C-alpha positions, 0 to 999 in steps of 0.5 A: 851788510848782509848777504844771503847765502842761497842767492846773491843778485847784484846791480850795478849803480856805478862803474866807472874806470879810467883807461889812461891808469896803468896803476890803480885802487878802486872800490865799486859800490854794488848795490844788492835788490834788496838796498844792501851793497857790496864793496869790491875792491880792484887790485893793482896791476891790472889793466882797465880792459881786464877789470871792465870785461870781469865786472861785465861777466859778474853783472850780465844776466842778472838783473834788467838794469843791465839792460840799461847798460850803453854797451850792445853786441852783434852777432857775428856769422859766418855767411851773410845769407844767415843774416835776416833783412827788412822785406824778406819772404817767408812761406810761413811762419814756420820756414821763418822760425828756422830761418831766424833759428839757423841765424841765432846758432851760427850767431850765438843766441837762442831764440823762441816765439813771442806775441802775435796778433791775429784777425779772422783766424790769421795770424797777421803778426808774429814776433820772433824774439831773442830767448833772453828778452823780456822780464822775469819775476823776482818774488819767491812767492806766488799765489795760488787761487784755491777754490772751496765748494759746500753745499751753500757757497763757494769762497776762493783763498789766495795762498802763497806758495814758495817759487822754486829756486832757478835761474834765469836768462831774460834780461829785457833784450830787445833783438828780434824780428818782426813777420807781417801778413802780405795778403798772399799766404806769405810773411815778409819781415818788417822789422829787423833788430839785430843788436843784443845787450847780453854777451854771445855764446863762445865758439866753445859755447855754441854747442851747449845752446838749446838750438843745437841740443835738439835730437836728430830722427837718426840719433833717436833711431840710434838710441833704440837700435843701442837699446836692441843691444843691451846698450844704455841711453848713457852709453849710446851718447858716449858711442855716437860721440865716438863715431862723430868725433867730438861731443860737438857734433853730437849736438844732444847730451846725454841727458837728452839722450836719456830723457828720449828713452824715458820719453818712449817707455812713457809713450808706450804706457798702457799699450805695451802689451796690446802693441806686442800682440798686434805685432805677434799677429802681423806676423802672423799673417804675413808668414800664412800661420808660420808664426805662432802665439797664444796669449791669455788674461785675467779678468781685468784684461791684464795680459798673463800668459804669452807663449810664441814660436817663429818660423826659425823655431819651427822649421828647427824643432822639425830636425832638432826637437828629440830633445828639449831644455826648459827653465825659466829665468828672471829680471828680463823685463819691467813687470817681473814675468818669467821668461821660459826658453825652449832650447834644443842641440843643432846639428853644430852642437850649438844651443838653439831656441825653439820656442819661449814663454812670458808667465806672470808665476811659476807655479804648475799651471802655468807650465802646464799652459806653456807645455800645451801651447808647445804641443799645439804649435810643434804637433808633436812631443820631444823624445825627451825633456829636461829640467830642474827638480821644479815640482811645478814643471814635473806636474806639467809634464807628466801631464802634457807629455806623458810619453816622453823621458822626463830627465832631471839635471845632474848638476843641480842634485850633485850640487847639493851634497855638500849642503846635505852630507857636510862639506868638510866631509865631502871636501876631505874624504874622498867621498864625492870622488868615489861617488862620481865614478858611478854616478857620471859613468855613462858605460856602467850598466843598472846593477853595476851602478847600484852595487857601486851606490850602495858599496860606496855608501857603506864604506863611509856610514851613510847608508842610512841618510835621509837624503841620499835616499831620497835622490837613491829613490828618484834614479831613473830620472837622473842618472846615466845608466838608466838612460843608456837604451833611451833615444837620445837620452844621453845627449843632455845630461844638465840644463846647462843649455839653458842656463847658457842660454839665460846668460845669453839673452841676459846680454841683450835685455834689462829688468827694466825693459818694457814687453816691446822692448823686451821682444826687440832685445830678443829678436837681436839675440835670435838674429845673431844665433841665426847668423852664427848658425848660417856662418858655421853652415857656409863654412862646412860647405867650403872646406872639409876637415882634416883626416887623421888617420887613413882610413876611408871611413874616416874621409866618408865621415868628414863629407857628411858631419858637420865639422863639430860632430866630425871631431866627436866621430874622429875621436871615435875612430881614432880610438878604435885603432889604439885603444881597442883590442879582442878580447876573445875569439868571435862567434858566429851564429846566423850570419851574426858575428859577435865579438868581445872587444877590450877598451884599454881606455875604460880599464879594459872593460869588455864590450860586445859587438854584433855585426852581420855582414849581409845588412851591415846592421851593427850593434854595441853593448855601450849603446852609443848610437842610441844615446847621442846618435854616431856611432862608437869605437867598438863599432869602427874597429869591427866594420874595419876587420870587415874592409868597410870604407863607409858608414853604413846608411842606417847608421847616419843620423839626418840631425849631425848631418851638414845642411840638416835643414834640408829635411825640414818639410815644414814650408811657410812665408818667409816674413821678409818677403812681405815686409811693411812700409816702416820695415822698407823704409829703414831699410832704405835708410840703412842702404843710404848710410852704407853707400855714404859709408862706401864713399868716405871709405874710398877717399878716407886717405885722400884729403882732396877727396875728403873736401870734394866728398863734402863738397858734393853732400852739402850740394845734394843737401841743398837739393833734397831741401828745395825738392822735399819738405821736411817732415819730422818723424813722430813718436808714433812714426818711430815706434811704427819703423822700429816695433812694426806697430802704432800705438792704438787709441784703446788698449784691448789687453793691458800691461801685466801686473808686477810679478813677484817671482822668485828670481825678482827677490834678493837671493839668500846667502849661506852662512859658508859663503858670508864666511868666505866673503867670496873668497876662496878658503885657505888651507892649513897644514894639520899637525896631526896628519901633517897634510894640507887640507881645511882642518887642523888637529882637533877636527882631523877626519883620520883622528877621528877614525883613529880614536874609533879604534881605541876603547875609552877607559873612564878616568884615563886620558889617552894621547895619540901620537903621529907614530901610533897612527901610522902605525896603525894605519899601515896594520 
């Protein structure tokens, strides 16, 4: 006997069981479709019902011969109103199909539309049958007609194509309803066959019926809303299950959720860029030009560059636009376009986004275009702009913002020292510790820095190092000492604002997002940013920070500045009380008092302060107010000497004050005031959901209250269904509600071509990182210097210094003992 290992089809020829025997042994000869037989031994001590059910379960659904079985199944429904009957009227076929579907959903079977008869363009007869009705083709091949045409004749060739291996559910079930047209624009059930020749779904299996797996409009919106927060379809399904309570309440499976997002991406397709441009145009129209955007395409109409600045970003730049951080990030969209946000610092010391751009390539041409659009949108360049050492950015900024201060990120430069000078040398010789004292200090003058740099390099023998000479030649672009007299020059010293913003945006976007999805996620990120800023503004209105001194000027500062900035000013006021002292007698010249102050927190460094009592003008040699916009501890010390209890108004920077946005003079129409029908519909739907949640919250701990609410909701649902016809939301409706626009018939702007920028490829990992394998390098004890480090006695730096002091003698080996090392170093 041979049975196929891939697919075994059983047919029952004889199955006789005795209901009176308790112990028996019987062999059922079961014939397969190929004529082969299979013997099934039924073990002893098994009751007849169990064996009968077992055989029925094995044979059910595999062959049409089952339909000749005398056993039938009658659906049981929870309510007799769900059961159809002959003579029942429906206004159309769809209503009848929905009714029969609900009946099958409760009874445990699926339905489908079958054949129909049409007369004069009107369907006069329609069959709605069980989904297991009909036959299936058991052959594993099918014939395909292939027409081969030539200039003289055409022939038809029959090819046999192997079928895909799959399963079937059809077993010639006769259950159905037959609809007849009654001539009065209605249909009546002329025949109803209730019984089925197959088992019906169990209560636990009803949730897997196709009629229970259809996604509702609410679930589709939920998947799209979850995508705004970078929650994928699979995680959205798990989240919806947690909200609903069980998988049976969800209905749709995780695959259905994933297929919906796949269908949305495919449906957007070539309309991706066109939809985003149309959305931007609508925003610009409703805001009276407040929303700014520009784009460019290539010769074939593909999008290559896109720049936009919303109303909130333009208002923020009006107040906080003195310093801008400019950096690029990657892996934010499916096309590989570079995402370039323009970041600043607000009055709460938080990052704020002014504008953004998407560029197909990271080069000088694209960066120059982005800077030109930035200047066109905001009307004035920033005072200072900070970037990394990208040559494309350097060219773009020098051409577009010639009068702005261009500063390089210090962190990126300092990170290169181990690779350029040597990792062991930087880690163990103390070179970096000594150099950092001069590089990062904000209180050094230019001559002091240059002298300190030269001394450190001479001490370690690096005066002729090529790379150190290169970065020293461009010291004016990254050393803090050269920005001491630049307005807001010390507000940003690194691109950490851009790095953190890129990290922040990456929590909302995915590299496989379309442009439309990317902007939805971008809006979610900006909304959260605005929400956090409004929360801080509200907190500042309702509370005043606690003072730590009895000075009236501190209480005045608490009323002026935001809480974050007040703590910075408070730190200066506190230091003026404990760390500052007079370093000499004051000198008075033309009404100007000159003080020499000693700062104990900076190793007794002296600072000069000039104060004019008539005008309350004050200046300090540390130039903290020029660099960051608030007074230093030295100025507060002098103001305290003269009994000044309020900060002079000329030294109150508007950008650090509470509600600094009130100083913005730009007036635009808010987009929310001109909402479209889709936005209004969505807003009302969210209000309904909020009201429902409020009702549940009121009776959540009251069983009778919950039952009352459930009954009321059922009655309300019936009234709504009777009054309004259900119109399923199409994909166009969904896209208009979520994205704000519909895909047009023709695309004026084609999607971008895939870009291959440096962020799209895998990062090259260095040898040192490969050797560590992501782990911290372990330390060891050197047998020569007896200290913990990353070296041993063979490459000990101190041993090398000792060896350099001993002259080499040919053919003589000199061994240096640790005692000699200690004596030599002491002397």
